[in-house]
N, C-alpha and C positions, 0 to 999 in steps of 0.2 A: 867211391867206395868208402865204407866205414873203417876208420883206423882201429887198430886193435887197442890202443890206449883208451879211446873214446868208449868202445864197447866194455872194456874192463872197468872204467870209472862209472859207467851207467849201471852195470850189474852190481858193483860194490855199493853204489848208492841205494839201489833197491833193497839189497840185502841188509844194509845198515838201518834203513827205515823200518823194515820188518822187525829187526832185532829191537830197535828202539821202542816200537809199538809193543812188542811182547813184554819188555822190561817194565814200561809204564803201566801195562795191564796188571802185571804181577804187583807192582808197588801199590796200585789202587786197591787191589783185592786184599793185600796185606793190611792196608790202612783201614779198610772196612772191617776186617776181622778184629783188629785191635779195638775199634769203636764198639763193635758188638760184644767183645769180651768185657769191656768196661761196663757197659749197660747191664750185662748179665750179672757181673759181681755186684753192682749196686742193687739189683733186684734180689739177689741172693740174700744179702744181709737184711733186706726188708721183709722178706717172706718166711725165712727159716730161722730157727732158734739154734744157737751154738750148743754143742754137746755139754760143755761145762756149765753153761747157764741152765740148761735143762736139769742137769744133775743137782745143782744147788737149790733150784726151785722144788724139785721133787723131794729132797732131803727136808726142806722147810715144811712141806705139806705133810710128810710122815711124822715129823716132830709134833705138829699140831694135832694130828690124828691120834698119836700116842697120848698127848695131854688130855684130849677129849675122852679117850678110852679109860684112862686113869680116873678122871672125875666120875665117869659113869659107874665104874667099879666100886667107888667109895660112897655111893649114894645110900642114904639111910632107908628110903622107901623101897628099896630093891627087894624082890621076893625071892 
């Protein structure tokens, strides 16, 4: 007949194996999420413009358009 201690050890071993497998699965999933996040951050900086960069570029374009408008207003051959 099976001793109680052997049954307890076997069931404890099975439970610990299942818990270890679950912890390992979660660790792998978290590691994959970190890697995906890093690649997304790299792609984000390649594809999109930062807000302050956009504002400074837009201000420069507005200044150039203002200068062009002033030159057009001061033309001699204007009707």
